[in-house]
C-alpha angles and dihedrals in degrees: 000000000000090000090054092048093049090048091051091049088054089051090054090052093043093089088063099049098080093048092046091051091055096034119125123226118258110291113254122215125179115204140168130221121204096217120210090186095055097029092229143076117269132193127233127194110202127192117196118202118257107271095024094120093050098050143051094227122133122226140202115246132233114202114202133190119219085030096172090059103030099033102080098051093039092052088049092050092049091048093049096046092046092051089057091043096245090128142356121279109259142194107242116211112193112198109204116228109191117212092247093059103024098101091043092049101046110031128078121254114257111257095242091055099046118120114195091208096052129049117223139178115349093002092055091045089050088053088052091050095047101041103030112021098039092040090051093048093048090051097046102037140043101257137170125222092260122096137170131199120208131182141162129217105333085007088056089053089050091051093052090046088054090050090053100039099038108031110191096016089106125036091205136026126197114191114180117192092338115204096233094160093085119123096359093310093302093161092057091061093046091049092050092051091050092047092049090054092044093237100138123092143171128041125315127194119186129176141176135196134212095296144145122288089253086071104028100047098059090038091057091046089054092050090049091051090050090053092046093058108038116185136193088220097055126052118192139195126182129188139182121214099200094177094054134075131221089268099044103040099079099082093054092039093053092047094048092043094054092047089052095049089050097035092131094048104082122087106233114249129222103060136052119263125226126212090264091050093052094043090053091051094048090048087058091048091049092051092049095052094034094234137093113269120179131195110278116243096240092050093051090050091047096053091041088055090054091049090048090052088054090049092241090151102177094045094046094048093045090055094045094047089050089051093052091048093051097040102035094160094053113107089196093057092052093043094050092052093049091049091049092052090050091047090055090045094246097142098167092050089049091053091049090050090052091052089049091051093050091047097044106039108089099198103034109153123213088249092053092047090051090050091053091049091049089065087077095054 
């Protein structure tokens, strides 16, 4: 039975294979922002999802510190996970942090040097991200109202600082091996205050590797504080990569973090899905990204084919009729329904479906019409 199930799953995916084989990698664009907040020019490395330039779709956005280093593998991870429907495709915006300004950009200002009337260090860089980078991306690209911030080491500290200082700005935070030791663990105190007052919201993923106590001790204190003040508005996952180091943990951390943020996205494998099953899953996806997402035509056809193979007539036909109604100009949707009627020996329904296809399809060629009619031979 498992062999049959696995074979059917491959059939569902088969419609993707040809497009994957010819698919291009995410499109890379390198841009520069003349920042009024920072008083200097800063580089961005932007990865657009495969297919972005040939569609009008809108996408969620992942903002990433150390974008010149972390951008390539992160964009590849997003692309891979999205192809296998573990998460949504995303625009990846890598914000470059040069070595000469990295500590200044990403770490919090020491308490004794803070000036309430002037933002410095990570707070000023966060102002740059919020009011210049995000504003630029929203203006230039087709984005959804869902955004994630990810950072590693000092970038992880910056991501947690953003969670604390700008609750709600990001729907998801990924902080990999965050350097929480800075300035006598200042950020731990700020995080605890925010948690006590129930200010934080969204999803947070934090991880640590096999590292020195300087890193692991404040990390564990942070995880303990998160557990001490649970909130319905903030969901948290933490993970230790004991076989990785500070420099090698980021690939696994990024992968695991993205899977956590999109943990409700995948369609469970192992059993066929009915129309109701798929609609429930796409309702969850729509809620997550705050936009309406409907079942794609090829996916509806794929699951209907599985149901048809199992002779679940009512379920298969319900899914195929929904598909035809929602994709009325799709020759494939019409064809699949006609074939299903014939499979279930419903000749009159198949003929009615053929008439509907001929009447509905605006650009049906003589060859296509002949091919549809040949299904009855």
